[in-house]
C-alpha positions in Angstrom: 18.7 11.4 -8.8 20.3 11.0 -12.2 21.2 7.9 -14.2 24.9 8.9 -14.0 24.8 8.9 -10.2 23.0 5.6 -10.1 25.6 4.1 -12.5 28.5 5.4 -10.3 26.8 4.0 -7.2 26.6 0.5 -8.7 30.0 0.7 -10.3 29.2 0.8 -14.0 29.8 3.4 -16.6 27.3 6.1 -17.2 26.7 4.8 -20.7 26.2 1.2 -19.6 23.2 2.0 -17.5 21.4 3.1 -20.6 21.4 -0.5 -21.8 19.1 -1.3 -18.9 17.1 1.9 -18.6 16.5 4.3 -21.4 15.7 7.2 -19.0 15.5 8.3 -15.4 11.7 7.9 -15.5 12.1 4.3 -16.7 14.4 3.5 -13.8 12.0 5.1 -11.3 9.0 3.2 -12.8 10.8 -0.1 -12.4 11.8 0.8 -8.8 8.1 1.6 -8.0 6.9 -1.6 -9.6 9.5 -3.6 -7.6 8.4 -1.9 -4.4 4.7 -2.6 -5.0 5.5 -6.2 -5.8 7.7 -6.5 -2.7 5.0 -5.0 -0.5 2.3 -7.3 -1.9 4.5 -10.3 -1.0 4.8 -9.0 2.5 1.1 -8.4 2.8 0.3 -11.9 1.6 2.9 -13.4 4.0 1.4 -11.5 6.9 -2.1 -12.8 6.0 -0.8 -16.4 6.1 0.6 -15.7 9.6 -2.7 -14.2 10.7 -4.7 -17.2 9.5 -8.4 -17.6 9.9 -10.5 -14.5 10.2 -10.8 -11.8 7.6 -10.5 -9.1 10.3 -7.3 -10.6 11.6 -5.9 -10.6 8.1 -6.9 -7.0 7.6 -5.2 -6.0 10.9 -2.0 -7.8 9.8 -2.1 -5.9 6.5 -2.7 -2.6 8.3 0.4 -3.3 10.5 2.5 -4.3 7.5 1.5 -1.2 5.7 2.4 0.9 8.8 5.7 -0.9 9.0 6.5 0.0 5.4 5.5 3.6 5.9 7.2 4.2 9.2 10.4 2.2 8.6 11.0 3.3 5.0 9.4 6.7 4.9 11.2 8.1 1.9 10.4 5.0 -0.2 6.8 5.1 1.0 6.6 8.8 0.1 8.0 8.1 -3.4 5.8 5.2 -4.3 2.5 6.5 -2.8 2.7 10.2 -2.6 4.8 11.6 -5.5 3.2 12.3 -8.9 4.9 10.2 -11.6 4.3 9.2 -15.1 2.9 5.7 -15.5 1.5 5.5 -11.9 -1.6 3.4 -11.6 -4.8 5.3 -11.5 -8.2 4.6 -9.9 -10.5 3.2 -11.1 -9.3 1.7 -14.4 -5.9 0.3 -13.4 -7.3 -1.0 -10.1 -10.3 -2.7 -11.6 -7.9 -4.3 -14.2 -5.9 -5.6 -11.2 -2.7 -3.7 -12.1 -2.0 -2.8 -8.5 -0.4 -5.6 -6.5 -1.1 -4.1 -3.2 -4.6 -3.0 -3.8 -5.4 -6.5 -5.2 -4.5 -8.0 -1.8 -6.9 -5.7 0.0 -9.6 -6.0 -2.7 -9.5 -9.8 -2.4 -10.1 -9.6 1.3 -12.9 -7.1 0.8 -14.5 -9.5 -1.8 -14.1 -12.4 0.6 -15.8 -10.4 3.4 -18.7 -9.7 1.1 -18.9 -13.2 -0.2 -19.0 -14.7 3.3 -21.5 -12.1 4.5 -19.2 -10.4 6.9 -19.5 -7.1 4.9 -22.6 -5.7 3.3 -22.5 -5.9 -0.5 -20.9 -3.0 -2.2 -18.3 -1.9 -4.7 -15.2 -3.9 -3.9 -12.8 -1.3 -5.4 -14.5 1.7 -3.7 -14.3 0.0 -0.4 -10.6 -1.0 -1.0 -9.9 2.6 -1.9 -11.7 3.9 1.2 -9.8 1.6 3.5 -6.4 2.3 1.8 -7.0 6.1 1.6 -8.0 6.3 5.2 -4.7 4.8 6.4 -2.7 6.7 3.8 -4.3 9.9 5.0 -3.3 9.2 8.6 0.2 8.4 7.5 0.4 11.6 5.5 -0.6 13.6 8.6 1.9 11.6 10.7 4.7 12.3 8.2 3.7 16.0 8.3 4.2 15.9 12.1 0.6 16.7 12.8 0.4 14.3 15.8 1.8 14.7 19.3 1.8 10.9 19.7 4.5 8.3 20.0 4.8 5.9 17.2 3.1 3.2 19.3 0.2 5.6 20.1 -0.1 6.5 16.4 -0.2 2.8 15.5 -2.9 2.2 18.1 -4.9 5.2 16.7 -4.7 3.7 13.2 -5.9 0.4 14.4 -8.8 1.8 16.3 -9.8 4.1 13.5 -9.6 1.3 10.9 -11.6 -1.0 13.1 -14.4 1.6 13.2 -14.4 1.7 9.4 -14.5 -2.1 9.2 -17.3 -2.2 11.8 -19.3 0.2 9.6 -18.9 -2.2 6.6 -20.2 -5.2 8.5 -23.4 -6.8 7.5 -25.9 -6.1 10.4 -27.9 -9.3 9.5 -25.0 -11.6 10.2 
C-alpha cells in the first residue's frame, strides 16, 4: 500500500493526501486506531444485548471478536498480528487504558472480581490471558490448522474459553 494508491482510490491528488497524513505509517496508525475504536463499540453494544450476567457478556464479546476475525480476516491480521510502529504494548499501554478493546474485557474481569465471581488477581494479566487464548486459536484457524467447519471452530472457541473462565471462578462463591 502506498499513499499515492490511496489518493488515487479516493479520488484526490497524490500531494493532497499529504495534507492529511504525513506518511504511510501515519495513515496505517490511524486505520488501526479507527478499527480498535470500531471494535470496542461493537463489543460494548453486544454486552448491552447480552444483559445481566458477566459470563453472558463475556460470551457475547467472544462471539463479536470471532465475527471480526472470521468476517474481516485481513483487517484482523493487520490490526492484531502485524508488527507496526506505535502499536500498543503490554503492560504499560494496557494499564494506562490505551487499548479500547482490552479495556472492555478488563472492565468485565474487574467486575467479575469485584462481585466475587472470579478470584482476585491481576486484572490485566487475566485480560491478556483471555484475549491471547482466543487470538491463538484464531491464528491457528487462519493458518488452516483445523479440520473443522467454521461453526465447529466457533463451538471449540466457546468451550475452551468457558474452561478458562471456570478456572478463574471463586470456589467460595
